[in-house]
C-alpha positions as CSV (number, residue, x, y, z in Angstrom):
1,M,-76.5,37.1,22.1
2,K,-73.6,39.4,21.2
3,R,-71.3,37.8,23.8
4,L,-72.1,34.3,22.6
5,R,-71.2,35.3,19.0
6,E,-67.9,36.7,20.3
7,K,-67.1,33.6,22.3
8,G,-67.8,31.5,19.2
9,A,-65.4,33.6,17.2
10,V,-62.6,33.1,19.7
11,S,-63.2,29.3,19.7
12,L,-63.1,29.4,15.9
13,F,-59.7,31.2,15.9
14,I,-58.3,28.8,18.5
15,V,-59.4,25.8,16.3
16,I,-57.9,27.3,13.2
17,F,-54.5,28.1,14.8
18,T,-54.4,24.7,16.5
19,A,-55.0,23.0,13.1
20,L,-52.3,25.2,11.5
21,L,-49.8,24.2,14.3
22,L,-50.6,20.6,14.0
23,S,-50.2,20.8,10.2
24,I,-46.8,22.5,10.5
25,V,-45.6,19.8,13.0
26,T,-46.9,17.1,10.8
27,V,-45.3,18.5,7.7
28,S,-42.0,19.0,9.5
29,F,-42.0,15.3,10.7
30,V,-42.8,14.1,7.2
31,R,-40.0,16.2,5.7
32,L,-37.5,14.8,8.3
33,M,-38.7,11.3,7.4
34,V,-38.3,11.9,3.7
35,N,-34.8,13.4,4.2
36,E,-33.7,10.5,6.3
37,Q,-35.1,8.0,3.7
38,Q,-33.3,9.9,0.9
39,Q,-30.0,9.9,2.9
40,A,-30.4,6.2,3.6
41,T,-31.1,5.4,0.0
42,T,-28.1,7.5,-1.2
43,S,-25.8,5.9,1.4
44,D,-27.0,2.4,0.2
45,L,-26.5,3.3,-3.4
46,A,-23.0,4.8,-2.7
47,Q,-22.0,1.5,-0.9
48,S,-23.4,-0.5,-3.8
49,A,-21.5,1.6,-6.3
50,Y,-18.3,1.2,-4.3
51,D,-18.9,-2.6,-4.2
52,S,-19.3,-2.5,-8.0
53,A,-16.0,-0.7,-8.4
54,Q,-14.3,-3.2,-6.2
55,A,-15.7,-6.0,-8.4
56,G,-13.9,-4.3,-11.3
57,V,-10.7,-4.3,-9.2
58,E,-11.0,-8.0,-8.5
59,D,-11.5,-8.8,-12.2
60,A,-8.5,-6.6,-13.0
61,K,-6.5,-8.8,-10.6
62,R,-7.4,-11.9,-12.5
63,L,-6.2,-10.2,-15.7
64,L,-2.9,-9.2,-14.1
65,V,-2.2,-12.7,-12.8
66,L,-2.9,-14.2,-16.2
67,D,-0.5,-11.6,-17.8
68,Q,2.2,-12.5,-15.3
69,A,1.7,-16.2,-16.1
70,C,2.0,-15.3,-19.8
71,R,5.2,-13.4,-19.3
72,N,6.7,-16.2,-17.1
73,G,5.7,-18.9,-19.7
74,T,3.4,-20.7,-17.2
75,A,0.0,-19.8,-18.6
76,A,-2.4,-22.6,-19.6
77,S,-2.8,-23.4,-23.3
78,T,-6.3,-22.0,-23.1
79,V,-5.2,-18.5,-22.2
80,N,-5.0,-16.0,-25.0
81,C,-1.8,-14.3,-24.1
82,A,-1.8,-12.2,-27.3
83,A,-5.2,-10.7,-26.5
84,I,-4.1,-10.0,-22.9
85,A,-0.9,-8.3,-24.0
86,S,-3.0,-6.2,-26.5
87,A,-5.6,-5.2,-23.9
88,L,-2.8,-4.1,-21.5
89,T,-1.2,-1.8,-24.1
90,P,-1.4,1.8,-22.8
91,V,-3.6,4.1,-24.9
92,N,-3.4,7.3,-22.7
93,G,0.0,7.8,-21.1
94,D,0.6,4.7,-19.0
95,E,-3.1,3.7,-18.7
96,T,-5.1,1.4,-20.8
97,G,-8.6,2.1,-22.0
98,C,-11.9,1.6,-20.2
99,D,-12.6,-1.6,-22.1
100,T,-9.4,-3.4,-20.9
101,L,-11.2,-6.4,-19.4
102,T,-13.5,-7.0,-22.3
103,K,-10.7,-6.7,-24.8
104,A,-8.8,-9.3,-22.9
105,G,-11.8,-11.6,-22.8
106,I,-12.1,-11.6,-19.0
107,V,-15.7,-10.3,-18.9
108,N,-18.5,-9.4,-21.3
109,A,-20.0,-6.0,-21.6
110,T,-23.5,-4.7,-22.2
111,D,-23.9,-1.1,-23.4
112,N,-20.2,-0.5,-22.5
113,E,-20.5,-1.7,-18.9
114,T,-20.2,-5.0,-17.1
115,L,-23.3,-5.9,-15.0
116,I,-22.8,-7.2,-11.5
117,Q,-24.9,-10.4,-10.9
118,Q,-25.6,-12.2,-7.7
119,S,-26.4,-15.3,-9.8
120,A,-26.7,-16.0,-13.5
121,G,-29.1,-13.5,-15.0
122,D,-29.8,-11.7,-11.7
123,V,-29.5,-8.0,-12.6
124,D,-32.3,-6.6,-10.4
125,L,-29.9,-4.6,-8.2
126,D,-28.9,-2.5,-11.3
127,Q,-25.2,-2.6,-10.4
128,A,-22.3,-2.5,-12.9
129,Y,-18.7,-1.2,-13.4
130,T,-18.4,1.1,-16.3
131,C,-14.7,1.7,-16.7
132,V,-11.5,-0.2,-15.6
133,K,-8.1,1.2,-16.5
134,I,-4.8,-0.4,-15.7
135,A,-1.3,1.2,-15.5
136,Q,1.4,-1.4,-15.2
137,D,4.2,1.2,-15.0
138,T,4.1,3.3,-11.8
139,S,6.3,6.2,-10.7
140,D,6.6,4.8,-7.2
141,Y,5.8,1.9,-4.9
142,L,3.6,2.6,-1.9
143,G,3.2,0.6,1.3
144,D,3.0,0.6,5.1
145,L,4.8,-1.4,7.8
146,A,3.9,-2.1,11.4
147,V,6.5,-2.0,14.1
148,N,9.3,-4.5,13.3
149,E,7.5,-5.6,10.2
150,S,9.4,-6.2,7.0
151,T,8.7,-6.3,3.3
152,V,10.6,-7.1,0.1
153,I,10.2,-4.9,-3.0
154,P,11.4,-6.1,-6.4
155,L,13.4,-3.3,-8.1
156,V,12.2,-3.9,-11.7
157,S,12.2,-1.4,-14.4
158,D,12.7,-1.0,-18.2
159,G,15.3,1.7,-17.6
160,S,18.7,1.7,-15.9
161,F,18.9,3.3,-12.4
162,D,21.5,3.7,-9.8
163,Q,19.5,5.5,-7.0
164,V,16.6,4.6,-4.8
165,V,14.6,7.4,-3.1
166,L,13.0,6.2,0.1
167,S,10.4,8.4,1.9
168,W,8.6,7.4,5.1
169,F,6.4,8.4,8.0
170,S,3.2,10.3,7.1
171,D,0.3,11.8,9.2
172,K,-1.3,8.3,9.2
173,D,1.5,7.1,11.5
174,I,1.0,9.6,14.2
175,D,-1.1,8.1,17.0
176,S,-2.5,11.2,18.6
177,S,-6.0,12.1,19.7
178,T,-5.1,15.8,19.6
179,N,-4.6,16.0,15.8
180,D,-1.1,17.4,16.5
181,L,1.0,16.9,13.3
182,S,4.3,18.0,14.8
183,V,7.1,15.5,14.4
184,G,9.6,14.7,17.1
185,F,13.0,13.2,17.1
186,P,14.7,10.7,19.4
187,S,17.8,12.9,19.7
188,S,18.6,16.5,19.2
189,S,22.3,16.3,20.1
190,G,23.5,14.2,17.2
191,D,23.5,11.0,19.2
192,V,22.3,8.1,17.0
193,T,22.8,5.2,19.4
194,L,19.9,2.7,19.5
195,P,17.8,3.2,22.7
196,P,15.8,0.5,24.5
197,V,12.3,0.2,23.0
198,G,10.0,2.9,24.6
199,A,12.9,4.8,26.2
200,R,13.2,7.7,23.8
201,W,10.9,6.8,20.9
202,Q,7.5,8.5,21.2
203,Y,4.4,8.2,19.1
204,N,5.4,11.2,16.9
205,Y,9.0,10.0,16.2
206,P,9.5,8.6,12.7
207,A,10.6,5.0,12.5
208,L,14.2,4.0,12.2
209,M,14.3,2.3,8.8
210,R,16.5,-0.6,7.9
211,A,17.0,-0.5,4.1
212,Q,18.8,-3.5,2.6
213,V,19.5,-3.8,-1.1
214,V,20.1,-7.2,-2.6
215,Q,21.6,-7.4,-6.1
216,L,21.8,-10.9,-7.5
217,G,22.0,-12.9,-10.8
218,S,19.4,-15.5,-11.7
219,N,21.6,-18.1,-10.0
220,F,23.6,-17.5,-6.9
221,K,25.2,-19.1,-3.8
222,M,24.9,-17.9,-0.2
223,N,28.5,-16.5,-0.2
224,D,27.5,-14.3,-3.1
225,F,25.7,-12.1,-0.6
226,N,29.0,-11.0,0.9
227,D,31.3,-10.6,-2.2
228,N,31.1,-9.7,-5.8
229,A,33.8,-9.1,-8.4
230,D,35.3,-6.1,-6.6
231,G,34.7,-7.3,-3.1
232,R,32.0,-4.7,-2.3
233,G,29.2,-7.2,-1.7
234,N,25.9,-8.0,-3.3
235,S,23.9,-7.3,-0.2
236,N,24.3,-4.0,1.7
237,S,22.3,-2.5,4.5
238,L,21.8,1.0,6.0
239,F,20.0,1.9,9.2
240,L,18.4,5.3,8.5
241,Y,18.0,7.3,11.7
242,P,15.4,10.2,11.7
243,S,17.1,13.5,12.7
244,E,16.7,17.3,12.4
245,T,20.3,17.7,11.2
246,G,20.9,14.6,9.0
247,A,21.6,14.1,5.3
248,T,19.4,13.7,2.3
249,N,21.8,11.5,0.3
250,K,23.5,8.3,1.4
251,D,25.7,5.7,-0.2
252,Y,25.4,2.0,0.3
253,A,29.2,1.9,0.7
254,L,28.5,3.1,4.2
255,D,27.1,-0.4,5.0
256,A,27.8,-0.8,8.8
257,R,29.3,-4.2,8.2
258,R,31.9,-2.7,5.9
259,N,32.4,0.6,7.6
260,S,34.5,1.4,10.7
261,T,32.0,3.8,12.1
262,N,29.4,1.0,12.5
263,A,26.6,3.4,13.3
264,P,23.1,4.3,12.0
265,Q,23.0,7.1,9.4
266,P,21.1,10.3,10.4
267,I,18.6,11.4,7.8
268,T,17.0,14.9,7.6
269,C,13.3,14.9,8.5
270,R,10.6,17.6,8.6
271,D,9.3,18.7,12.0
272,N,5.7,19.0,10.9
273,L,3.3,17.1,8.6
274,A,0.7,19.8,8.3
275,G,1.4,20.1,4.5
276,G,1.0,16.3,4.0
277,G,3.5,14.0,2.4
278,F,6.3,12.2,4.3
279,A,8.5,13.5,7.1
280,C,11.7,11.8,6.0
281,S,13.2,11.3,2.6
282,V,16.7,10.1,1.4
283,T,18.3,9.2,-1.9
284,L,20.2,6.0,-1.6
285,N,23.1,5.5,-4.1
286,L,23.5,1.9,-5.2
287,L,27.0,0.3,-5.5
288,D,26.3,-0.8,-9.1
289,P,23.6,0.4,-11.6
290,I,20.7,-1.9,-12.2
291,N,19.9,-2.4,-15.8
292,G,16.2,-2.6,-16.5
293,G,15.0,-5.5,-18.5
294,T,18.2,-7.6,-17.9
295,A,17.0,-11.1,-17.0
296,N,20.1,-12.2,-15.2
297,R,20.3,-9.2,-12.8
298,N,17.7,-9.3,-10.0
299,A,17.5,-6.6,-7.3
300,Y,15.3,-6.3,-4.2
301,L,14.9,-3.7,-1.5
302,Y,14.3,-5.2,1.9
303,L,12.6,-2.7,4.3
304,T,12.1,-3.0,8.1
305,A,10.4,-0.4,10.3
306,L,12.0,-0.2,13.8
307,Y,10.6,1.5,16.9
308,N,7.5,2.8,15.1
309,K,5.2,2.1,12.2
310,A,5.7,3.7,8.9
311,H,3.8,4.4,5.6
312,F,6.5,4.7,2.9
313,S,7.2,5.4,-0.7
314,V,10.0,4.0,-2.9
315,A,11.0,5.6,-6.2
316,L,13.8,4.8,-8.7
317,K,16.1,7.3,-10.2
318,S,19.1,7.5,-12.6
319,S,21.7,10.1,-11.6
320,S,22.1,10.9,-15.2
321,G,18.5,10.4,-16.6
322,G,16.0,11.4,-13.9
323,D,13.0,9.4,-12.7
324,I,12.6,5.7,-13.7
325,K,9.3,3.9,-13.4
326,F,8.6,0.5,-11.8
327,K,7.4,-2.1,-14.3
328,N,4.8,-4.8,-13.3
329,V,5.6,-4.5,-9.6
330,Q,2.6,-2.6,-8.2
331,P,0.2,-2.0,-11.1
332,L,-2.5,0.7,-10.6
333,V,-6.1,-0.1,-11.2
334,D,-8.7,2.7,-11.7
335,S,-12.2,1.3,-11.5
336,T,-15.5,3.2,-11.7
337,G,-18.7,1.4,-10.3
338,R,-22.4,2.3,-10.7
339,A,-25.5,1.5,-8.7
340,N,-28.6,2.9,-10.4
341,N,-27.6,6.5,-11.3
342,L,-24.9,6.9,-8.6
343,F,-21.2,6.4,-9.4
344,R,-18.1,5.7,-7.3
345,R,-14.5,5.5,-8.3
346,V,-11.7,3.4,-6.7
347,V,-8.0,3.6,-7.3
348,S,-6.0,0.6,-6.0
349,R,-2.4,-0.7,-6.1
350,I,-2.0,-4.4,-6.8
351,E,0.9,-6.4,-5.5
352,L,2.6,-8.5,-8.1
353,K,5.6,-10.1,-6.5
354,G,7.7,-12.8,-8.2
355,E,8.3,-16.4,-7.2
356,F,11.5,-15.5,-5.2
357,T,10.9,-15.0,-1.5
358,Y,13.6,-13.3,0.4
359,P,13.6,-14.7,4.0
360,R,13.7,-12.4,7.0
361,A,15.1,-15.1,9.3
362,E,15.5,-18.8,9.5
363,L,14.0,-18.8,13.0
364,D,11.9,-16.0,14.5
365,V,10.6,-16.1,18.1
366,D,9.1,-13.5,20.5
367,G,10.1,-15.2,23.7
368,N,13.0,-17.4,25.0
369,L,14.6,-19.9,22.8
370,C,16.1,-23.2,24.0
371,K,18.2,-25.6,21.8
372,N,19.6,-29.0,22.6
373,F,22.4,-30.4,20.5
374,T,23.2,-34.0,20.5
375,V,25.9,-35.8,18.5
376,T,25.5,-39.6,18.8
377,S,25.2,-42.7,16.8
378,N,22.7,-44.2,19.1
379,A,19.0,-43.4,18.2
380,S,17.8,-43.9,21.7
381,D,19.9,-40.8,22.8
382,Y,17.4,-38.6,21.0
383,S,14.5,-37.9,23.3
384,A,11.7,-35.4,23.2
385,S,11.6,-35.4,27.0
386,T,15.1,-33.8,27.3
387,T,14.7,-30.8,29.5
388,C,16.0,-27.4,28.4
389,N,16.2,-24.3,30.5
390,P,16.8,-21.2,28.4
């Protein structure tokens, strides 16, 4: 009888420990499931809050387009330009207040926030944007260019400036799987001749930048690009060559078309991007100062990235007065979105380019080009079947 009682006690302990083990395993699995569900819910709310913030950015775009139409005199009679101008008046530095869109009459607010609706009255998702601030004046212009891509930047400011600071090539432009942020250069011997594509330009070489400045009046003829009052030209270009031993300041009087050297200009660049920022930076001196706010004096910077892609920054400066801000060129929108009790903030740059489009080329092809020229008074001489061998 004693042995039987001992065997029963052992069985009881086995059952108890087995039950504890199963309980621990079950609780662990439940905890993992709860954590996964919480993470999924948080991720979903974060994406919904981000979407809400982006909705605020889109509404800000509508306001900026209406403001541009008001300033150009093309706004519809139903647009309240006075309310828009008042709403875009800065209240904190260069930024407007959180209620910019409601003050301008773009949206309605409930409890100081704009609800996001899938359809009229549908607010079940509990999404809204709570604050949208707009800064029309910015200290710089940010952008990026693919290889051989070009962009036109209006040089518009309230102040007078005679210098443009161009910086380019960030860590986002280095295509390396090794996270190596060292910067290389196509030449270390001072040779700035243009090599064939792929010959000396590696993934970590900064792009060669073509920077053309165009200064024109409100009315102009094509020959105005070549000459102005003193014969120096209204359109000047510099080819900025990344180098270890270049310069940090260049004058547009060095335009290759008007200079006997006819060579790219070497620009000093950093050899490592570990500290962030841009590898290359140069101050470009304009031939003539650009007076901000002068309606009959338009100016544009035409940038092209050659041999490599490039993120870039453009800033305006006065040699006598310091930094000058862009005005209504690339406004900054700061939008905060909400989903339930989770918030996300988005800061975006909005492109506001004028009606003038500066052409890159009249004809642009990737392959061969074949042209047939015929001068005749007989219509039958013009034929689409004429062969052409480029």
